[in-house]
C-alpha positions in Angstrom: 7.0 14.2 -81.2 10.4 15.6 -80.4 9.1 19.1 -80.2 6.5 17.8 -77.4 9.3 15.9 -75.1 12.4 18.4 -75.9 11.1 20.8 -73.1 10.4 18.0 -71.0 13.9 16.6 -71.2 15.8 19.9 -70.8 13.7 20.4 -67.6 14.9 17.1 -66.3 18.3 17.8 -67.1 18.6 20.8 -65.2 16.3 19.8 -61.9 19.1 16.8 -61.9 22.2 19.1 -62.3 20.9 21.5 -59.6 20.3 18.8 -57.3 23.9 18.3 -56.8 24.5 19.0 -53.1 25.9 23.0 -52.9 27.6 24.5 -50.2 25.3 24.4 -47.2 25.6 25.0 -43.3 24.9 21.9 -41.2 24.0 23.0 -37.3 24.6 19.3 -36.7 28.3 19.2 -37.9 30.3 16.9 -35.1 34.2 16.8 -35.2 35.1 13.1 -34.8 38.9 14.0 -33.7 40.7 17.0 -33.2 44.4 17.7 -32.2 45.8 21.2 -30.9 49.3 22.0 -31.3 50.6 24.6 -29.3 54.5 25.5 -30.2 55.8 28.7 -28.5 58.7 30.5 -30.5 59.0 27.8 -33.1 59.9 29.7 -36.4 58.5 33.4 -35.0 59.1 34.7 -31.7 55.2 34.1 -30.8 53.5 30.9 -30.2 52.3 28.7 -33.2 48.9 27.3 -32.7 47.4 24.6 -35.2 44.0 23.1 -35.3 43.8 19.6 -36.9 40.5 19.0 -37.4 38.5 16.0 -38.7 34.8 16.0 -39.1 32.5 12.6 -38.7 32.3 10.8 -41.8 28.3 11.2 -41.5 28.8 14.9 -42.5 27.6 16.3 -46.0 30.1 18.4 -47.6 30.8 20.9 -49.1 30.1 22.6 -45.8 30.1 26.0 -44.3 32.1 25.8 -40.8 33.3 28.6 -38.5 36.3 28.4 -35.8 37.0 31.0 -33.1 40.6 31.9 -32.6 41.8 34.4 -29.8 41.5 38.2 -30.9 44.9 38.7 -29.8 46.1 36.6 -32.6 44.2 39.0 -35.3 43.8 36.5 -38.7 45.2 33.2 -39.1 48.0 32.3 -41.0 46.8 29.7 -42.9 43.3 27.6 -43.5 43.7 24.6 -45.5 42.0 21.2 -46.2 43.4 18.0 -47.2 42.1 17.0 -50.5 41.6 13.4 -52.0 45.2 13.1 -52.8 46.4 13.8 -49.4 47.7 17.5 -49.7 46.8 20.4 -47.9 45.2 23.2 -50.2 44.5 26.9 -48.8 40.8 27.8 -48.3 39.2 31.3 -48.8 37.9 32.5 -45.4 36.5 35.4 -43.7 37.3 37.1 -40.4 34.5 38.7 -38.0 35.5 40.1 -34.8 33.2 38.6 -32.0 34.2 39.9 -28.5 37.8 38.2 -27.0 37.4 36.0 -30.4 37.9 36.3 -34.1 35.3 34.1 -35.9 36.9 32.6 -39.3 34.6 31.0 -41.8 35.0 29.1 -44.7 33.6 26.7 -46.9 35.3 22.9 -47.3 34.4 19.9 -49.4 36.3 17.5 -47.4 36.0 16.8 -43.6 39.9 17.3 -42.6 40.9 20.8 -41.5 44.0 22.5 -40.7 43.9 25.7 -39.1 47.1 27.9 -38.2 47.7 31.1 -36.2 50.2 32.8 -34.4 49.5 34.0 -30.7 51.8 36.5 -28.8 54.1 35.5 -26.1 54.6 37.3 -22.7 57.7 38.6 -21.6 57.5 38.2 -17.6 60.9 39.3 -17.2 64.5 39.0 -19.0 64.4 35.3 -19.2 60.8 34.1 -17.9 58.6 33.4 -21.0 54.7 32.8 -20.8 51.9 32.1 -22.7 48.3 31.5 -22.0 45.8 29.5 -24.4 41.9 30.0 -24.3 40.1 27.7 -26.3 36.2 27.3 -26.8 34.7 24.3 -29.1 32.4 25.5 -31.8 31.4 22.0 -32.2 30.9 18.9 -30.4 34.2 16.7 -30.4 34.6 12.9 -29.7 38.5 12.9 -29.2 40.3 16.1 -28.3 44.1 15.7 -27.8 46.2 18.6 -26.6 50.2 18.7 -27.6 52.4 21.2 -26.0 56.2 21.4 -27.6 58.9 23.0 -25.7 61.2 25.6 -27.1 64.5 24.0 -28.1 66.4 26.8 -25.9 64.4 26.4 -22.7 66.1 25.0 -19.8 62.2 23.8 -18.1 58.8 24.3 -18.6 55.8 24.2 -16.6 52.2 23.7 -17.9 48.9 24.2 -15.8 46.9 21.8 -16.0 49.7 19.2 -15.5 50.5 17.5 -19.1 53.0 15.3 -17.1 56.4 14.1 -18.5 57.3 15.3 -21.9 58.9 12.6 -24.5 61.6 13.6 -26.7 61.1 13.3 -30.8 63.5 11.3 -32.1 63.1 13.4 -35.7 63.4 16.9 -34.4 65.2 16.1 -30.8 62.3 18.7 -29.5 60.3 17.3 -26.2 56.6 17.1 -26.7 54.0 17.2 -23.7 50.5 15.4 -24.5 47.3 15.7 -22.7 44.2 13.8 -23.9 41.0 15.4 -23.2 38.6 13.1 -24.6 34.8 13.9 -25.3 34.1 17.7 -25.3 30.8 19.7 -25.3 29.7 22.1 -27.5 30.6 25.5 -25.9 33.4 23.9 -23.5 36.3 26.0 -22.9 39.7 24.8 -22.1 42.6 26.9 -20.5 46.0 26.3 -20.6 48.9 28.6 -19.0 52.7 27.7 -19.8 55.7 29.5 -18.2 59.4 28.5 -19.3 62.8 29.8 -18.7 64.6 30.8 -22.0 67.7 33.0 -22.7 68.0 34.9 -25.9 65.4 34.9 -28.9 66.8 31.7 -30.8 63.8 30.0 -32.3 63.2 26.1 -32.4 63.0 25.6 -36.2 66.5 27.2 -36.6 68.5 24.2 -35.7 65.8 21.1 -37.1 67.7 19.1 -39.8 66.8 19.4 -43.3 64.8 16.3 -44.5 63.2 15.0 -48.0 59.7 15.7 -48.3 58.9 12.7 -50.1 61.8 10.2 -48.9 62.9 7.2 -51.5 61.5 4.4 -49.4 58.0 5.9 -49.4 57.4 5.6 -52.7 54.0 3.8 -53.7 52.9 2.2 -57.0 50.7 3.9 -59.4 48.2 0.9 -58.4 48.4 1.9 -54.8 48.1 5.8 -55.9 44.8 5.2 -58.0 43.2 3.3 -54.9 44.4 6.2 -52.5 42.6 8.6 -54.7 39.3 6.6 -55.0 39.0 5.3 -51.4 37.8 8.6 -50.1 35.3 9.1 -52.9 33.6 5.6 -52.3 33.7 6.6 -48.3 32.2 9.8 -49.0 28.4 9.1 -49.8 27.7 12.8 -51.1 30.4 12.7 -53.4 29.2 9.5 -55.1 25.7 11.0 -55.0 26.8 14.1 -56.7 28.9 12.2 -59.3 25.7 10.0 -60.4 23.4 12.8 -60.5 26.3 14.7 -62.9 26.2 11.5 -65.0 22.6 11.2 -65.4 22.5 14.7 -66.4 24.8 14.8 -69.4 23.3 11.4 -70.5 20.1 13.2 -70.9 21.5 16.2 -72.9 23.8 13.9 -75.2 19.7 12.4 -75.7 18.3 15.6 -76.3 21.6 16.4 -78.8 20.5 13.3 -80.7 16.8 13.4 -81.0 17.2 17.2 -82.1 19.6 16.3 -84.8 17.9 13.3 -86.3 15.4 14.9 -88.2 18.0 17.0 -89.8 19.3 14.0 -91.7 16.2 12.1 -93.1 16.9 8.5 -94.5 17.7 7.6 -97.5 15.7 5.2 -99.2 18.1 3.0 -101.6 15.3 1.2 -103.2 14.7 4.4 -104.9 18.0 4.6 -106.5 17.6 1.2 -108.3 18.3 0.5 -111.9 14.8 1.3 -112.3 15.2 5.2 -112.0 17.8 5.3 -114.7 17.0 5.3 -118.4 17.9 2.3 -120.2 20.2 1.7 -122.9 18.2 0.8 -126.3 19.1 -2.6 -127.6 20.1 -2.9 -131.1 17.9 -5.8 -132.6 20.5 -7.1 -135.2 18.0 -8.9 -137.3 16.6 -5.5 -138.7 20.1 -5.5 -140.6 20.8 -9.1 -141.1 17.1 -9.3 -143.5 18.1 -6.9 -146.1 17.8 -8.3 -149.6 18.7 -6.7 -153.0 15.6 -5.6 -154.7 17.1 -6.2 -158.1 18.9 -9.5 -158.0 17.8 -10.5 -154.6 21.0 -11.5 -153.2 20.9 -11.4 -149.3 23.3 -8.4 -148.1 25.6 -8.5 -145.3 25.3 -6.2 -142.3 26.3 -2.7 -142.8 26.4 -2.7 -146.7 24.9 0.3 -148.9 25.4 -1.4 -152.2 24.7 -5.0 -153.5 27.7 -7.1 -153.6 26.4 -8.9 -156.5 25.0 -6.3 -159.0 26.2 -3.2 -157.3 22.7 -1.7 -156.8 22.1 0.5 -154.1 20.4 -1.2 -151.3 16.9 0.1 -149.9 17.5 -0.1 -146.3 14.1 0.0 -144.1 
């Protein structure tokens, strides 16, 4: 019976394990929120551009995604995903030339992505710097926000289209200009031109204060940390399905193992080991030795006697 069901159980286990979602390309991917940070001459004599991407919660993961960056930037400086612990982890990626763009392709297992690259700054004169940013949407975006950082040593900044008046950030002392682009359709193009007068080549990051990565005031309890780790799992239905299928596969493999080892250890019948299987000791009938009498004088002998205690004759033992 076990030999008949064993192949079926193995096949079912392999099928369930293989049903775990693998890396796929979803043509219906949609970005829920996206922020593009443009920081000229921040920590290099170029413009640091950062894409903060958050896909819709309905997207299945892992998924293969791609984003275009200007060909003038070459390859990306960093491609990372935000994992369940809230930290960024680098991803492997490929770069494919696509006209005036370079297409960056990678696989992510979480919806939150960060992509960074450096694009050259144009020096129009000794003290006039300029940068032109061009972006094309690779996916529909529900909410797009653009943030431009004014270099620390720039004496002014002109942005086209107009981003309004900037706001000084109290943490780093730098001025930021923000524009909410809202909903963006697939293939829509965004162009931004920056010009700013600046003497010298001092970078903004060279004057930023040093701050603790994890301040003591932000410490959380162990319970809060555990809840924070499991919350994204409950929110992601694909991870729950994958975990359930893996658990079912492990249970099936365990069942197969138990059934296959059951015949190797036959059950011992304890009744066979009863006292009836062992030879019994022969009991001594003491009456055989007590009823011995002397054949000469007829005196009754004691157990173990060889000679009559009355006449001394040798006893005849029967």
